[in-house]
BAVEX-780565 format. One record per residue: residue number from 1; x, y, z of N, C-alpha, C in turn. Coordinates in pm, 1 decimal, padded with zeros to 6 digits, always signed. Layout:
BEGIN
R     n        n.x        n.y        n.z       ca.x       ca.y       ca.z        c.x        c.y        c.z
R   NUM          X          Y          Z          X          Y          Z          X          Y          Z
...
% end
This chain:
BEGIN
R     n        n.x        n.y        n.z       ca.x       ca.y       ca.z        c.x        c.y        c.z
R     1   +00102.0   -00159.6   +00018.4   +00009.2   -00023.7   +00031.3   +00106.8   +00140.3   +00009.9
R     2   +00054.1   +00240.5   -00058.9   +00107.7   +00333.2   -00084.5   +00043.6   +00480.0   -00032.8
R     3   +00054.0   +00561.5   +00026.7   -00017.9   +00685.1   +00040.2   -00040.1   +00753.5   -00081.9
R     4   -00131.8   +00849.6   -00058.2   -00145.8   +00937.9   -00207.1   -00257.0   +01022.2   -00143.5
R     5   -00208.3   +01166.8   -00251.5   -00316.9   +01240.2   -00212.0   -00297.4   +01362.6   -00337.5
R     6   -00431.1   +01433.8   -00321.3   -00444.7   +01511.6   -00455.2   -00519.8   +01631.1   -00381.2
R     7   -00465.2   +01711.7   -00488.6   -00583.4   +01869.4   -00408.0   -00651.3   +01918.6   -00535.8
R     8   -00712.8   +02035.5   -00600.8   -00762.5   +02047.0   -00689.9   -00857.0   +02173.9   -00647.1
R     9   -00840.5   +02321.9   -00700.6   -00905.6   +02421.7   -00659.7   -00996.8   +02464.3   -00802.8
R    10   -01126.4   +02388.9   -00824.6   -01255.9   +02435.8   -00929.2   -01241.9   +02556.7   -00939.1
R    11   -01234.8   +02625.0   -01076.7   -01256.4   +02760.4   -01121.9   -01400.1   +02755.2   -01152.3
R    12   -01487.0   +02663.1   -01168.8   -01621.5   +02722.6   -01212.8   -01659.2   +02708.7   -01348.0
R    13   -01541.1   +02694.8   -01444.7   -01585.0   +02670.6   -01558.6   -01545.4   +02520.0   -01585.2
R    14   -01439.3   +02468.2   -01525.0   -01397.2   +02353.4   -01582.2   -01346.3   +02263.9   -01451.5
R    15   -01414.7   +02136.9   -01501.8   -01440.7   +01989.3   -01463.8   -01220.0   +02003.1   -01400.0
R    16   -01242.4   +01913.6   -01286.8   -01074.6   +01850.0   -01253.6   -01074.7   +01725.5   -01198.9
R    17   -00948.4   +01635.1   -01239.9   -00951.1   +01549.2   -01134.1   -00863.4   +01569.6   -01006.4
R    18   -00908.3   +01508.8   -00928.7   -00835.2   +01549.7   -00812.2   -00730.2   +01447.6   -00760.7
R    19   -00789.9   +01279.0   -00811.0   -00637.4   +01211.3   -00764.7   -00656.4   +01097.9   -00850.4
R    20   -00575.2   +00994.5   -00888.7   -00606.0   +00835.6   -00947.2   -00518.0   +00771.1   -00868.3
R    21   -00648.8   +00672.1   -00862.6   -00561.8   +00491.6   -00839.7   -00500.5   +00480.3   -00942.5
R    22   -00372.3   +00370.2   -00807.1   -00269.8   +00294.7   -00887.3   -00354.9   +00185.7   -00968.6
R    23   -00288.2   +00111.4   -01021.1   -00278.6   +00017.0   -01113.9   -00414.6   -00151.7   -01035.6
R    24   -00392.8   -00132.5   -00900.4   -00460.4   -00190.5   -00805.2   -00598.9   -00167.6   -00770.6
R    25   -00611.1   -00030.8   -00785.8   -00718.2   +00103.3   -00742.3   -00712.4   +00109.4   -00621.5
R    26   -00797.1   +00188.6   -00538.6   -00726.1   +00226.9   -00374.0   -00843.5   +00292.7   -00317.5
R    27   -00830.3   +00335.8   -00199.0   -00939.3   +00393.9   -00117.7   -00890.1   +00515.0   -00080.7
R    28   -00979.5   +00595.5   -00085.5   -00956.6   +00745.0   -00085.6   -01065.6   +00825.0   +00012.1
R    29   -01056.5   +00914.5   +00118.2   -01126.0   +01030.4   +00158.6   -01121.2   +01136.5   +00082.8
R    30   -01240.3   +01209.3   +00073.9   -01274.0   +01329.0   +00009.6   -01304.1   +01455.4   +00080.6
R    31   -01250.8   +01587.4   +00098.3   -01319.0   +01662.7   +00204.6   -01272.0   +01802.4   +00093.6
R    32   -01405.3   +01867.3   +00067.8   -01455.9   +01992.4   +00033.4   -01494.0   +02087.4   +00137.0
R    33   -01417.5   +02240.7   +00056.9   -01434.5   +02335.5   +00105.0   -01501.9   +02460.1   +00002.8
R    34   -01605.1   +02480.5   +00042.4   -01652.2   +02641.2   -00052.7   -01594.0   +02757.4   -00008.0
R    35   -01488.0   +02852.7   -00029.1   -01435.7   +02944.2   -00038.7   -01454.5   +03051.2   -00109.1
R    36   -01584.4   +03014.2   -00174.8   -01594.0   +03119.9   -00282.1   -01653.8   +03237.4   -00277.2
R    37   -01701.2   +03258.5   -00168.4   -01805.8   +03407.7   -00112.3   -01921.1   +03379.7   -00135.3
R    38   -01967.7   +03283.7   -00198.7   -02135.6   +03260.1   -00233.7   -02187.8   +03081.0   -00222.6
R    39   -02320.3   +03072.0   -00228.0   -02313.3   +02938.5   -00252.5   -02291.0   +02875.2   -00370.2
R    40   -02266.0   +02723.2   -00354.2   -02155.6   +02696.6   -00478.4   -02228.0   +02547.0   -00499.7
R    41   -02286.8   +02515.8   -00648.8   -02332.0   +02360.5   -00635.6   -02206.2   +02291.9   -00696.5
R    42   -02182.0   +02177.7   -00588.7   -02094.2   +02056.8   -00632.6   -02109.9   +01928.7   -00631.3
R    43   -02050.8   +01908.0   -00753.7   -02041.0   +01768.2   -00802.3   -01915.2   +01680.2   -00804.9
R    44   -01900.5   +01530.0   -00701.3   -01841.8   +01446.1   -00707.0   -01834.1   +01331.9   -00736.7
R    45   -01759.4   +01254.7   -00862.1   -01790.1   +01152.3   -00965.1   -01654.6   +01071.0   -00958.3
R    46   -01683.3   +00961.2   -00970.3   -01564.0   +00846.1   -01026.0   -01518.0   +00870.5   -01177.7
R    47   -01466.4   +00840.2   -01243.5   -01436.8   +00832.4   -01384.8   -01273.8   +00742.2   -01433.7
R    48   -01290.8   +00724.8   -01555.2   -01222.3   +00597.3   -01600.7   -01097.5   +00741.7   -01651.4
R    49   -01130.1   +00860.6   -01713.7   -01066.7   +01010.5   -01719.9   -01090.2   +01120.9   -01619.1
R    50   -00968.1   +01187.8   -01661.2   -00979.6   +01324.1   -01588.8   -01108.6   +01397.3   -01664.2
R    51   -01195.6   +01362.5   -01743.2   -01304.6   +01453.3   -01755.8   -01399.9   +01422.8   -01672.4
R    52   -01509.2   +01524.9   -01583.6   -01602.4   +01503.5   -01516.9   -01740.3   +01435.3   -01650.3
R    53   -01736.5   +01487.8   -01762.1   -01856.0   +01408.0   -01844.6   -01832.0   +01248.3   -01877.3
R    54   -01711.5   +01214.3   -01872.2   -01657.5   +01061.4   -01858.4   -01690.4   +01000.5   -01727.2
R    55   -01755.8   +01063.3   -01625.7   -01821.0   +00979.3   -01501.6   -01907.4   +00904.7   -01501.4
R    56   -01851.8   +00777.3   -01472.2   -01972.2   +00646.3   -01471.9   -02043.2   +00670.3   -01304.9
R    57   -01974.0   +00747.5   -01252.1   -02029.2   +00700.7   -01119.4   -02071.6   +00882.5   -01012.3
R    58   -02167.8   +00932.8   -01039.1   -02173.9   +01034.2   -00942.7   -02193.1   +00968.6   -00800.8
R    59   -02105.8   +01058.8   -00711.5   -02094.7   +01050.6   -00592.0   -02187.0   +01112.7   -00514.5
R    60   -02195.9   +01249.7   -00543.1   -02325.9   +01356.1   -00473.5   -02292.5   +01501.9   -00532.4
R    61   -02408.8   +01539.1   -00556.4   -02421.1   +01639.8   -00625.5   -02488.2   +01749.4   -00518.2
R    62   -02422.8   +01845.0   -00466.0   -02478.9   +01886.7   -00350.0   -02476.1   +02058.1   -00385.5
R    63   -02527.4   +02132.2   -00267.0   -02550.0   +02307.4   -00225.8   -02442.5   +02323.4   -00111.5
R    64   -02342.2   +02400.4   -00117.1   -02278.5   +02406.4   -00039.7   -02295.5   +02590.0   -00024.9
R    65   -02311.2   +02606.6   +00100.5   -02322.5   +02755.9   +00144.5   -02123.1   +02828.4   +00149.7
R    66   -02109.7   +02960.2   +00149.0   -02005.3   +02995.9   +00127.8   -01947.0   +02921.3   +00304.6
R    67   -01806.3   +02879.4   +00288.6   -01711.8   +02860.4   +00374.5   -01749.4   +02716.4   +00460.0
R    68   -01864.4   +02666.3   +00408.5   -01900.9   +02546.7   +00429.8   -01864.3   +02429.2   +00394.0
R    69   -01828.0   +02274.1   +00504.3   -01729.1   +02192.7   +00416.6   -01803.6   +02037.9   +00401.0
R    70   -01732.7   +01977.2   +00327.6   -01870.5   +01867.4   +00319.5   -01720.9   +01771.5   +00298.8
R    71   -01731.6   +01605.6   +00364.1   -01658.7   +01513.9   +00398.5   -01761.8   +01371.7   +00322.0
R    72   -01673.9   +01275.3   +00250.8   -01688.3   +01181.5   +00191.2   -01561.1   +01067.1   +00241.1
R    73   -01639.0   +00947.0   +00293.8   -01506.8   +00830.5   +00321.1   -01532.4   +00716.2   +00293.4
R    74   -01412.8   +00652.8   +00243.7   -01397.9   +00533.7   +00229.3   -01441.0   +00550.2   +00064.1
R    75   -01395.4   +00606.5   -00045.2   -01463.5   +00617.1   -00171.8   -01361.1   +00507.0   -00235.5
R    76   -01453.2   +00395.7   -00331.5   -01338.7   +00273.7   -00396.0   -01293.8   +00300.9   -00530.0
R    77   -01183.2   +00314.2   -00531.7   -01161.6   +00337.8   -00714.9   -01113.6   +00206.2   -00766.9
R    78   -01124.1   +00131.7   -00885.8   -01105.1   +00048.4   -00939.2   -00997.3   +00093.2   -00988.1
R    79   -00852.2   +00017.0   -01107.1   -00770.7   +00022.5   -01135.1   -00776.9   +00142.2   -01208.8
R    80   -00678.1   +00253.8   -01222.1   -00641.4   +00363.4   -01285.4   -00783.8   +00484.2   -01287.1
R    81   -00856.1   +00474.6   -01206.1   -01001.3   +00580.1   -01224.3   -00905.7   +00646.4   -01163.0
R    82   -01047.0   +00808.1   -01130.8   -01006.5   +00857.1   -01157.4   -01134.9   +00974.0   -01055.4
R    83   -01087.4   +01016.7   -00911.3   -01213.8   +01122.4   -00819.4   -01203.8   +01251.9   -00892.9
R    84   -01288.8   +01289.7   -00974.8   -01309.8   +01429.9   -01013.7   -01447.8   +01538.0   -00963.7
R    85   -01397.7   +01639.7   -00969.1   -01497.1   +01725.1   -00946.3   -01575.2   +01825.9   -01024.7
R    86   -01663.0   +01893.5   -01008.1   -01712.8   +02000.1   -01086.5   -01776.3   +02112.1   -01013.8
R    87   -01763.7   +02224.4   -01027.0   -01862.1   +02345.5   -00922.4   -01896.0   +02427.7   -01044.8
R    88   -01997.3   +02515.4   -01005.9   -02077.9   +02631.9   -01084.7   -01973.8   +02769.7   -01041.5
R    89   -01879.4   +02765.2   -00941.4   -01844.2   +02871.3   -00931.0   -01708.0   +02830.2   -00847.1
R    90   -01578.7   +02955.7   -00877.2   -01478.7   +02942.8   -00852.0   -01425.7   +02915.7   -00715.6
R    91   -01308.8   +02873.5   -00662.8   -01293.9   +02891.7   -00569.4   -01309.2   +02767.3   -00435.7
R    92   -01365.7   +02621.8   -00517.2   -01406.3   +02530.9   -00436.2   -01297.0   +02437.4   -00426.5
R    93   -01223.5   +02410.5   -00284.4   -01133.2   +02316.6   -00290.7   -01221.0   +02152.0   -00301.0
R    94   -01056.5   +02100.6   -00331.2   -01122.7   +01950.0   -00272.4   -00990.7   +01887.8   -00284.7
R    95   -00990.3   +01817.8   -00146.3   -00882.2   +01721.0   -00121.7   -00873.8   +01571.0   -00090.9
R    96   -00826.7   +01483.3   -00166.8   -00783.7   +01377.8   -00180.4   -00713.6   +01310.9   -00055.0
R    97   -00730.0   +01211.2   +00014.6   -00632.8   +01167.5   +00065.1   -00646.9   +00990.3   +00076.4
R    98   -00555.0   +00927.8   +00086.5   -00629.5   +00739.1   +00113.3   -00460.4   +00695.4   +00028.4
R    99   -00503.0   +00564.4   +00040.8   -00377.1   +00459.7   -00032.8   -00434.0   +00403.4   -00159.4
R   100   -00316.6   +00342.3   -00225.8   -00324.3   +00305.3   -00337.6   -00336.0   +00118.7   -00294.9
R   101   -00405.3   +00034.8   -00318.4   -00420.8   -00072.0   -00283.6   -00276.3   -00191.1   -00347.0
% end
């Protein structure tokens, strides 16, 4: 097992990959912070590519008030899958921490 982490600040126009699992998959926790100054619609998913549009699994779609956080625990990825995020506003932070299997 190897520890792995990733961080991305969503800008409101482009989705982004937060972290990619290794060749044997992995398990990750994700923390989201809305630092935009306004309410944000945020989506979190699992994708075979870095594109949110390719996400085969939607984990959550939620509204976060300014300075509100959300936590997701033990997200299991298959080999080489990505955790991806998308927001309708800038300055939404996503951090993933976990282990490759």
